[in-house]
PLY file of the C-alpha trace (Angstrom):
ply
format ascii 1.0
element vertex 146
property float x
property float y
property float z
element edge 145
property int vertex1
property int vertex2
end_header
288.37 148.73 11.15
286.62 145.06 10.77
287.61 141.70 12.40
289.18 140.63 9.10
291.19 143.70 9.40
292.29 143.27 12.76
293.85 139.71 11.87
295.57 141.29 8.87
297.09 143.95 10.49
297.98 141.37 13.52
296.61 143.73 15.95
294.04 140.68 16.63
296.51 137.57 16.44
295.34 133.83 16.81
296.58 132.15 20.59
296.15 128.36 21.19
296.52 128.42 24.14
294.20 130.90 24.75
291.65 128.57 26.24
294.03 127.18 28.94
294.27 131.16 30.10
290.50 132.02 31.12
290.42 130.76 33.98
293.31 132.56 34.81
291.54 136.02 33.32
288.59 135.78 35.08
290.29 135.02 38.32
292.31 138.44 37.55
288.93 140.39 36.80
287.45 138.97 40.28
290.69 140.67 41.65
290.67 143.67 40.38
286.63 144.08 40.65
287.45 143.16 44.49
290.51 145.59 45.12
287.81 148.16 43.11
284.92 147.49 46.10
287.78 147.89 48.80
288.92 151.37 47.46
285.58 152.47 47.02
284.77 151.46 50.78
287.76 153.46 51.85
287.15 156.64 49.33
289.76 155.79 46.37
287.42 156.40 43.85
290.52 156.89 40.99
291.92 153.67 42.56
288.72 152.13 41.90
287.93 153.68 38.45
291.04 152.26 37.49
290.17 148.74 39.04
286.44 148.71 37.75
288.31 148.92 34.58
290.74 146.53 34.41
288.37 143.93 35.41
286.36 144.27 32.64
289.94 144.61 30.10
290.08 140.93 31.65
286.65 140.12 31.38
286.43 140.79 28.12
290.06 139.28 27.07
289.04 135.46 28.95
286.13 135.69 26.15
288.94 136.65 23.53
290.69 133.73 24.74
288.02 131.29 24.58
287.72 131.48 21.19
291.85 131.34 20.71
292.84 134.90 20.20
294.70 137.69 21.40
294.60 141.58 21.28
297.32 143.99 20.59
295.21 146.95 20.40
291.91 148.05 22.79
290.32 149.08 19.44
290.40 146.03 18.02
289.65 143.98 21.51
286.44 145.78 21.13
285.98 144.68 17.26
286.38 141.26 18.49
284.12 141.14 20.63
281.68 142.76 18.45
282.55 140.14 15.74
282.37 137.10 18.36
279.90 137.60 20.79
277.83 140.53 19.99
276.64 139.83 16.19
276.31 135.78 17.39
273.80 136.87 20.02
275.69 135.69 23.20
276.71 139.39 24.56
274.20 142.16 24.25
276.25 145.33 22.80
275.52 147.23 25.85
278.76 145.28 27.31
280.99 146.70 24.53
279.74 150.43 24.57
280.33 149.78 28.79
283.97 148.63 28.36
285.04 151.58 26.21
283.26 154.06 28.31
285.55 152.39 31.21
288.36 153.01 28.98
287.34 156.47 28.83
286.86 156.66 32.04
290.12 155.09 33.32
292.34 157.09 30.68
290.67 160.51 32.76
291.44 159.32 36.44
295.18 158.64 35.13
296.41 160.39 32.87
294.08 163.79 33.92
293.57 162.65 37.39
290.25 163.56 36.54
287.19 161.22 38.65
284.20 161.37 40.74
282.48 159.32 43.23
279.59 159.15 40.84
281.68 157.61 38.01
283.52 155.20 40.12
279.96 153.74 41.57
278.82 153.56 38.07
282.41 151.83 36.95
281.85 148.96 39.95
278.26 148.36 38.21
279.34 148.06 34.88
282.58 145.79 35.75
280.59 143.46 38.04
278.13 143.18 35.30
280.65 142.60 32.88
282.53 139.75 34.48
279.13 137.93 35.62
277.85 138.03 32.11
281.61 136.75 30.63
281.15 133.81 33.45
277.70 132.92 32.23
279.10 133.05 28.89
282.14 131.35 29.00
280.33 128.71 31.54
277.56 127.82 28.49
280.21 127.46 26.05
282.22 125.11 27.83
278.79 123.15 28.60
278.39 123.08 24.68
281.68 121.77 23.94
281.66 118.66 26.73
0 1
1 2
2 3
3 4
4 5
5 6
6 7
7 8
8 9
9 10
10 11
11 12
12 13
13 14
14 15
15 16
16 17
17 18
18 19
19 20
20 21
21 22
22 23
23 24
24 25
25 26
26 27
27 28
28 29
29 30
30 31
31 32
32 33
33 34
34 35
35 36
36 37
37 38
38 39
39 40
40 41
41 42
42 43
43 44
44 45
45 46
46 47
47 48
48 49
49 50
50 51
51 52
52 53
53 54
54 55
55 56
56 57
57 58
58 59
59 60
60 61
61 62
62 63
63 64
64 65
65 66
66 67
67 68
68 69
69 70
70 71
71 72
72 73
73 74
74 75
75 76
76 77
77 78
78 79
79 80
80 81
81 82
82 83
83 84
84 85
85 86
86 87
87 88
88 89
89 90
90 91
91 92
92 93
93 94
94 95
95 96
96 97
97 98
98 99
99 100
100 101
101 102
102 103
103 104
104 105
105 106
106 107
107 108
108 109
109 110
110 111
111 112
112 113
113 114
114 115
115 116
116 117
117 118
118 119
119 120
120 121
121 122
122 123
123 124
124 125
125 126
126 127
127 128
128 129
129 130
130 131
131 132
132 133
133 134
134 135
135 136
136 137
137 138
138 139
139 140
140 141
141 142
142 143
143 144
144 145
């Protein structure tokens, strides 16, 4: 599916309030990341995996909101990130791959009770890097608008 098909099928929609909610999404991503780190320290690796994914999801959503779009499907969120950020050279493709991997690990942990300390640790690193990159991109875009 393409970005245009996601728009046509209303799985990505215009969202005029998007920019107003970018900071809220980043704060949610930061809280989820902190919860994941605390969970890891307590040996709660399943919870760490889940929270790390949601940190990445909210970081991705902040990027989408910054372009005044919102997602109605994870698949189209990935397509939108590729279209709006990877293809424009603003976001390395491995961040989108990390989001997809995170979704798979979160689903395994959440639905199948399948998780590991190693996976949780990897997810924390991915989420931290994703959030940092999203913040950098959004700061640069904000500077360019002003």
